[in-house]
N, C-alpha and C positions, 0 to 999 in steps of 0.2 A: 628277452624279459622279464626270467625270475630274477637273473643278476643285478638289472637296476632297481628291482622291488625292494630286494632284499639289503642292497647298497645305501638305497636310501631311509629307509626303517633304521638300518642300524647308524648310517651316518646323523640322522636326526635325531636319534635317542642318546648317542654320544655327544655332539653339541647342543643339548638342552641341556643335561647333566652337567655342565661347567656352568649354565648360570647366567652367562653371559650377556647372550644374546638369544633367535629364537630358534626354533629347530630348524625353518625352512632353509635355512644357510646351509645348514649342516647336512641336510636329505639333498638339498640339490649338487654336494661335493661327494657324498656319498652314492648318489645314483650314478656320477659319472666314473669315478672311482669302479664301482661295479660294472660301469660299460666295457671299463678297458680290462679286468679280471677276466670277464668273459673274452674279449678277444685273445689277451695277451694268454693266457692259462695252456690252451689246445698249442698253439704256437711252441711254448717252453715243452709239454711236454713232447709234442713230434722231436723235436729237434734235441731234447734229452734221450728220447728212444732210438732215434737214429745215431746218433752220439757210440748208444752201448753197443746196439750194430755193429758199425764199422769197429770199433775196439774188439768184438767178440771177432769177428773175422781178419783181423789183425793177429790177435793173441794166437788164433787156429790155425792161421798160415805159420806164423813163426814155429807153432810147436810141429805142425807136418812136416815143415825144411828139417827143422833138427831131428826128427823122427827118421826122415831118409838119409841123411848124409851121418846119422850115426851118432847124434848128440851135440853137444856144446862148443865142439871143434871153432875156434875162428874161423871165417870166411877170408879165402885173398880178395888184398885190398884189389877196386879195381883202375885199369891205367885212362887214366883221361886225358 
């Protein structure tokens, strides 16, 4: 609810500053954007954290494999 209120206030203020029309149109658009940000921001944050965790696990596995095999020696190709 807070995102929608701040979006409406900000959108109304920005739209009223242009002087073309009333602040109501900007307030409606701002409320919609505020609501969308309220939904999209946690999803984007969760995706970013998950990506960082997977990247860290991948790097850690590569380093562990290098430590076990004795360095950056090329690995033999697999026969497919």
